C-alpha positions as a LaTeX table, in Angstrom:
\begin{tabular}{lrrr}
\hline
Residue & $x$ (\AA) & $y$ (\AA) & $z$ (\AA) \\
\hline
Arg1 & 17.13 & $-57.97$ & 9.64 \\
Tyr2 & 17.70 & $-58.10$ & 13.35 \\
Ser3 & 16.12 & $-55.46$ & 15.57 \\
Arg4 & 18.51 & $-53.32$ & 17.52 \\
Gly5 & 16.51 & $-54.10$ & 20.63 \\
Met6 & 17.26 & $-57.83$ & 20.41 \\
Leu7 & 19.68 & $-59.30$ & 22.90 \\
Ala8 & 22.11 & $-60.17$ & 20.18 \\
Met9 & 24.76 & $-61.87$ & 22.22 \\
Arg10 & 22.26 & $-64.41$ & 23.52 \\
Met11 & 21.42 & $-65.23$ & 19.89 \\
Val12 & 24.87 & $-66.27$ & 18.68 \\
Pro13 & 24.00 & $-69.99$ & 18.48 \\
Phe14 & 20.92 & $-69.23$ & 16.38 \\
Leu15 & 22.31 & $-66.65$ & 13.98 \\
Leu16 & 22.66 & $-67.62$ & 10.36 \\
Pro17 & 26.36 & $-67.88$ & 9.56 \\
Trp18 & 26.91 & $-64.38$ & 8.28 \\
Ile19 & 28.46 & $-62.24$ & 10.99 \\
Ala20 & 31.82 & $-60.48$ & 10.42 \\
Ala21 & 34.25 & $-58.03$ & 12.00 \\
Cys22 & 33.69 & $-54.30$ & 11.88 \\
Ala23 & 35.64 & $-51.27$ & 13.00 \\
Phe24 & 33.66 & $-49.18$ & 15.47 \\
Ala25 & 35.65 & $-46.71$ & 17.48 \\
Ser26 & 34.20 & $-44.07$ & 19.77 \\
Pro27 & 36.24 & $-41.07$ & 20.89 \\
Arg28 & 34.88 & $-41.72$ & 24.40 \\
Ser29 & 35.72 & $-45.41$ & 24.51 \\
Ser30 & 38.73 & $-47.43$ & 25.59 \\
Ser31 & 39.48 & $-50.86$ & 24.19 \\
Gly32 & 40.98 & $-54.07$ & 25.51 \\
Gly33 & 42.79 & $-56.83$ & 23.68 \\
Thr34 & 43.45 & $-60.56$ & 23.53 \\
Ala35 & 43.95 & $-62.08$ & 26.98 \\
Gly36 & 47.03 & $-64.03$ & 28.02 \\
Pro37 & 47.32 & $-67.84$ & 28.05 \\
Ala38 & 46.03 & $-68.21$ & 31.64 \\
Ala39 & 42.85 & $-66.25$ & 30.95 \\
Glu40 & 40.74 & $-69.17$ & 29.71 \\
Ala41 & 41.36 & $-71.17$ & 32.89 \\
Arg42 & 40.45 & $-68.11$ & 34.96 \\
Leu43 & 37.32 & $-67.57$ & 32.89 \\
Gln44 & 36.30 & $-71.20$ & 33.34 \\
Gln45 & 36.80 & $-71.03$ & 37.12 \\
Ala46 & 34.73 & $-67.84$ & 37.30 \\
Trp47 & 31.97 & $-69.37$ & 35.18 \\
Gln48 & 31.84 & $-72.39$ & 37.50 \\
Ala49 & 31.71 & $-70.13$ & 40.56 \\
Leu50 & 28.76 & $-68.25$ & 39.08 \\
His51 & 27.02 & $-71.47$ & 37.90 \\
Pro52 & 27.75 & $-73.98$ & 40.70 \\
Glu53 & 25.00 & $-76.39$ & 39.59 \\
Lys54 & 25.70 & $-76.40$ & 35.86 \\
Ala55 & 28.08 & $-78.41$ & 33.70 \\
Val56 & 30.90 & $-76.57$ & 31.97 \\
Pro57 & 29.81 & $-75.63$ & 28.42 \\
Ala58 & 31.35 & $-77.53$ & 25.54 \\
Ala59 & 34.18 & $-75.96$ & 23.57 \\
Cys60 & 33.22 & $-74.01$ & 20.45 \\
Pro61 & 33.89 & $-75.74$ & 17.11 \\
Asp62 & 36.18 & $-72.97$ & 15.85 \\
Asp63 & 38.77 & $-70.56$ & 17.20 \\
Asp64 & 37.35 & $-68.84$ & 20.29 \\
Pro65 & 39.88 & $-66.36$ & 21.69 \\
Val66 & 39.45 & $-64.79$ & 25.14 \\
Arg67 & 39.25 & $-60.99$ & 25.12 \\
Glu68 & 40.18 & $-58.87$ & 28.13 \\
Leu69 & 39.53 & $-55.32$ & 29.31 \\
Ser70 & 40.45 & $-53.47$ & 32.53 \\
Ala71 & 38.42 & $-50.33$ & 33.21 \\
Asp72 & 36.21 & $-48.62$ & 35.80 \\
Leu73 & 32.98 & $-50.49$ & 35.03 \\
Asp74 & 31.31 & $-50.48$ & 38.45 \\
Glu75 & 30.68 & $-48.17$ & 41.39 \\
Ala76 & 33.09 & $-50.16$ & 43.56 \\
Pro77 & 36.61 & $-48.72$ & 44.07 \\
Gly78 & 39.33 & $-49.66$ & 41.60 \\
Lys79 & 39.30 & $-50.98$ & 38.06 \\
Glu80 & 37.31 & $-54.08$ & 37.17 \\
Thr81 & 38.42 & $-56.68$ & 34.63 \\
Ala82 & 36.17 & $-58.20$ & 31.98 \\
Leu83 & 36.98 & $-61.46$ & 30.21 \\
Ala84 & 34.91 & $-62.81$ & 27.32 \\
Ser85 & 34.70 & $-65.75$ & 24.95 \\
Leu86 & 31.75 & $-67.34$ & 23.19 \\
Arg87 & 32.10 & $-70.52$ & 25.24 \\
Tyr88 & 32.02 & $-68.93$ & 28.71 \\
Gly89 & 30.38 & $-65.61$ & 27.94 \\
Val90 & 31.36 & $-62.29$ & 29.49 \\
Val91 & 32.46 & $-62.28$ & 33.13 \\
Leu92 & 33.14 & $-59.16$ & 35.19 \\
Phe93 & 35.72 & $-59.38$ & 38.00 \\
Ser94 & 36.16 & $-56.97$ & 40.89 \\
Ala95 & 39.42 & $-55.11$ & 41.42 \\
Ala96 & 40.28 & $-57.86$ & 43.91 \\
Gly97 & 39.67 & $-60.59$ & 41.31 \\
Gln98 & 36.27 & $-61.81$ & 42.56 \\
Pro99 & 33.78 & $-62.79$ & 39.81 \\
Leu100 & 30.83 & $-60.40$ & 40.02 \\
Ala101 & 28.51 & $-60.91$ & 37.06 \\
Val102 & 28.12 & $-62.81$ & 33.82 \\
Glu103 & 26.33 & $-62.60$ & 30.46 \\
Glu104 & 25.95 & $-65.83$ & 28.49 \\
Leu105 & 27.01 & $-65.82$ & 24.83 \\
Gly106 & 27.21 & $-69.26$ & 23.21 \\
Cys107 & 29.09 & $-70.76$ & 20.28 \\
Gly108 & 28.20 & $-70.09$ & 16.67 \\
Pro109 & 27.65 & $-72.84$ & 14.08 \\
Pro110 & 30.74 & $-74.61$ & 12.71 \\
Ala111 & 32.55 & $-72.64$ & 10.03 \\
Ala112 & 31.75 & $-73.82$ & 6.51 \\
Gly113 & 35.05 & $-72.64$ & 5.06 \\
Pro114 & 38.18 & $-70.52$ & 5.57 \\
Gly115 & 37.56 & $-67.09$ & 7.03 \\
Gln116 & 34.15 & $-68.06$ & 8.37 \\
Gly117 & 32.95 & $-68.60$ & 11.92 \\
Ala118 & 32.12 & $-66.58$ & 15.03 \\
Gln119 & 34.05 & $-64.99$ & 17.86 \\
Val120 & 34.17 & $-62.07$ & 20.26 \\
Ile121 & 36.48 & $-59.56$ & 18.60 \\
Glu122 & 36.78 & $-56.79$ & 21.20 \\
Leu123 & 35.69 & $-55.44$ & 24.57 \\
Gln124 & 35.35 & $-51.70$ & 25.10 \\
Ala125 & 34.59 & $-49.35$ & 27.98 \\
Leu126 & 32.19 & $-46.54$ & 27.08 \\
Arg127 & 30.33 & $-43.98$ & 29.17 \\
Ala128 & 26.94 & $-44.39$ & 27.53 \\
Ser129 & 24.16 & $-45.00$ & 30.06 \\
Gly130 & 25.31 & $-42.83$ & 32.96 \\
Leu131 & 24.39 & $-45.70$ & 35.30 \\
Ser132 & 28.04 & $-46.36$ & 36.17 \\
Pro133 & 31.39 & $-44.69$ & 35.44 \\
Gln134 & 31.55 & $-46.66$ & 32.18 \\
Asp135 & 29.54 & $-49.40$ & 30.49 \\
Leu136 & 30.92 & $-52.53$ & 28.84 \\
Val137 & 30.68 & $-52.97$ & 25.05 \\
Val138 & 31.01 & $-56.44$ & 23.50 \\
Arg139 & 31.71 & $-56.60$ & 19.77 \\
Ser140 & 31.21 & $-59.91$ & 17.97 \\
Arg141 & 31.52 & $-61.22$ & 14.47 \\
Gln142 & 30.27 & $-64.13$ & 12.39 \\
Ser143 & 30.60 & $-64.85$ & 8.69 \\
Gly144 & 29.36 & $-67.55$ & 6.37 \\
His145 & 27.72 & $-68.38$ & 3.06 \\
Cys146 & 25.15 & $-65.57$ & 3.33 \\
Gly147 & 27.71 & $-62.86$ & 4.05 \\
Gln148 & 28.90 & $-61.04$ & 7.13 \\
Leu149 & 27.48 & $-59.36$ & 10.21 \\
Gly150 & 29.14 & $-57.58$ & 13.11 \\
Gln151 & 27.24 & $-56.74$ & 16.28 \\
Trp152 & 27.75 & $-54.23$ & 19.07 \\
Val153 & 26.12 & $-54.87$ & 22.45 \\
Leu154 & 26.09 & $-52.51$ & 25.45 \\
Leu155 & 26.12 & $-54.22$ & 28.88 \\
His156 & 25.62 & $-52.94$ & 32.43 \\
Arg157 & 26.00 & $-54.85$ & 35.66 \\
Arg158 & 22.84 & $-55.59$ & 37.64 \\
Asn159 & 23.72 & $-57.74$ & 40.63 \\
Ala160 & 25.16 & $-61.00$ & 39.20 \\
Gln161 & 24.05 & $-60.29$ & 35.63 \\
Leu162 & 25.59 & $-58.19$ & 32.89 \\
Ala163 & 22.33 & $-56.93$ & 31.43 \\
Pro164 & 22.14 & $-55.93$ & 27.73 \\
Leu165 & 20.98 & $-52.31$ & 27.34 \\
Leu166 & 21.18 & $-51.98$ & 23.54 \\
Ser167 & 22.18 & $-54.13$ & 20.54 \\
Val168 & 23.21 & $-52.69$ & 17.17 \\
Asp169 & 23.94 & $-54.39$ & 13.84 \\
Glu170 & 27.21 & $-52.58$ & 13.33 \\
Asn171 & 28.50 & $-53.88$ & 10.01 \\
Val172 & 26.27 & $-55.75$ & 7.54 \\
Asp173 & 27.11 & $-57.34$ & 4.18 \\
Arg174 & 24.58 & $-60.08$ & 3.44 \\
Ala175 & 22.54 & $-61.59$ & 0.66 \\
Cys176 & 20.61 & $-64.82$ & 1.11 \\
Gly177 & 17.77 & $-66.33$ & $-0.87$ \\
Ser178 & 15.17 & $-63.82$ & $-2.04$ \\
Ala179 & 15.91 & $-61.31$ & 0.73 \\
Pro180 & 17.30 & $-57.92$ & $-0.30$ \\
Met181 & 21.07 & $-57.53$ & $-0.45$ \\
Glu182 & 22.19 & $-55.23$ & 2.36 \\
Arg183 & 25.53 & $-53.51$ & 2.78 \\
Tyr184 & 25.89 & $-50.87$ & 5.45 \\
Thr185 & 27.85 & $-49.78$ & 8.50 \\
Ala186 & 26.57 & $-48.17$ & 11.69 \\
Arg187 & 28.16 & $-45.28$ & 13.54 \\
Ile188 & 27.32 & $-45.14$ & 17.27 \\
Gln189 & 27.60 & $-41.76$ & 18.99 \\
Val190 & 27.04 & $-40.85$ & 22.63 \\
Leu191 & 25.18 & $-37.53$ & 22.59 \\
Ala192 & 24.93 & $-37.49$ & 26.39 \\
Pro193 & 24.82 & $-40.19$ & 29.07 \\
Gly194 & 21.56 & $-42.02$ & 28.40 \\
Leu195 & 21.20 & $-40.67$ & 24.85 \\
Leu196 & 22.77 & $-42.41$ & 21.80 \\
Arg197 & 22.55 & $-41.82$ & 18.07 \\
Val198 & 23.03 & $-44.66$ & 15.54 \\
Thr199 & 23.55 & $-43.72$ & 11.90 \\
Asp200 & 23.42 & $-46.42$ & 9.21 \\
Asp201 & 25.01 & $-45.69$ & 5.82 \\
Gly202 & 25.22 & $-48.01$ & 2.83 \\
Glu203 & 22.99 & $-49.49$ & 0.15 \\
Val204 & 20.19 & $-52.01$ & $-0.41$ \\
Arg205 & 19.50 & $-53.97$ & $-3.60$ \\
Pro206 & 15.99 & $-55.47$ & $-3.90$ \\
Trp207 & 15.47 & $-59.02$ & $-5.13$ \\
Leu208 & 13.71 & $-59.10$ & $-8.51$ \\
Gln209 & 11.28 & $-61.75$ & $-9.71$ \\
Gly210 & 13.64 & $-62.68$ & $-12.53$ \\
Gly211 & 16.12 & $-64.09$ & $-10.03$ \\
Ser212 & 18.58 & $-61.22$ & $-9.76$ \\
Tyr213 & 19.15 & $-58.10$ & $-7.69$ \\
Gly214 & 17.97 & $-54.69$ & $-8.79$ \\
Pro215 & 20.08 & $-51.53$ & $-8.86$ \\
Pro216 & 21.49 & $-50.32$ & $-5.53$ \\
Gln217 & 19.40 & $-47.89$ & $-3.53$ \\
Pro218 & 21.12 & $-45.58$ & $-1.03$ \\
Leu219 & 20.52 & $-46.35$ & 2.62 \\
His220 & 20.83 & $-43.63$ & 5.23 \\
Arg221 & 18.91 & $-43.76$ & 8.49 \\
Thr222 & 19.44 & $-42.23$ & 11.88 \\
Thr223 & 17.88 & $-43.46$ & 15.11 \\
Val224 & 18.19 & $-41.77$ & 18.48 \\
Tyr225 & 17.95 & $-44.04$ & 21.52 \\
Gln226 & 17.14 & $-42.92$ & 25.05 \\
Leu227 & 17.59 & $-44.82$ & 28.31 \\
Gln228 & 14.17 & $-45.83$ & 29.65 \\
Ala229 & 12.92 & $-46.28$ & 33.20 \\
Ser230 & 13.15 & $-50.03$ & 32.54 \\
Gly231 & 16.93 & $-49.66$ & 32.31 \\
Thr232 & 17.27 & $-50.39$ & 28.58 \\
Phe233 & 17.55 & $-48.11$ & 25.54 \\
Ala234 & 14.64 & $-47.59$ & 23.16 \\
Pro235 & 14.07 & $-45.26$ & 20.18 \\
Lys236 & 13.13 & $-41.74$ & 21.18 \\
Pro237 & 9.95 & $-41.08$ & 19.13 \\
Glu238 & 10.12 & $-37.28$ & 19.03 \\
Ala239 & 13.74 & $-37.39$ & 17.83 \\
Asn240 & 13.06 & $-39.94$ & 15.07 \\
Arg241 & 9.97 & $-38.53$ & 13.37 \\
Pro242 & 10.42 & $-37.05$ & 9.86 \\
Gly243 & 11.57 & $-33.44$ & 10.01 \\
Ala244 & 12.62 & $-33.59$ & 13.66 \\
Pro245 & 15.66 & $-31.46$ & 14.50 \\
Ser246 & 18.86 & $-33.43$ & 15.03 \\
Pro247 & 20.03 & $-33.65$ & 18.68 \\
Asn248 & 23.33 & $-31.93$ & 19.34 \\
\hline
\end{tabular}
């Protein structure tokens, strides 16, 4: 399975076709929606402004909607706007409409059938790191012959880059080859700015030598992540050892 520390959004072109939508909602988050018809042209212009020496990326093979969010995502006055699609990535605009920073995403593989494929499904604003009024959350999905996977990625602006701080496999339902069958969802909680708790609940079925899956085994794991001096989140060892008291 993918490590939570991986920069998941950079991996979209290389993921096996199993990612799917999930329903994370934080009481401290605000969500955006689907952008209007002019948003893709604006996103393309911003991408070109931030990549003056590069060719415009090719269109994705499947539906690739543009998602939009307006929130206080930077120390500058006013609300910033974020636009995102797999083709152009995530771009942050100032309150005046100037493109500030970008995070590349990339298209997924072509869908093998109905209901399959990849896309950005939502942008959210969440006070998680404490580095700015709010951080930007990008939620993606992809689904295919091996199942479904939804991912949750926390971004923070550093100069002209939207830097990933943490990646979580948020909703997993996959079975491929001789790998175990996994079905679980993750709940992401902000305990305090710079301190997050991720709780996975579901089940795992091991692959047996006879060519079938064994009985389901309950899956419940909790990992506490702390913001490091490097500016990214990492597991907090003392909070994750067996028998450690749960953070409030």
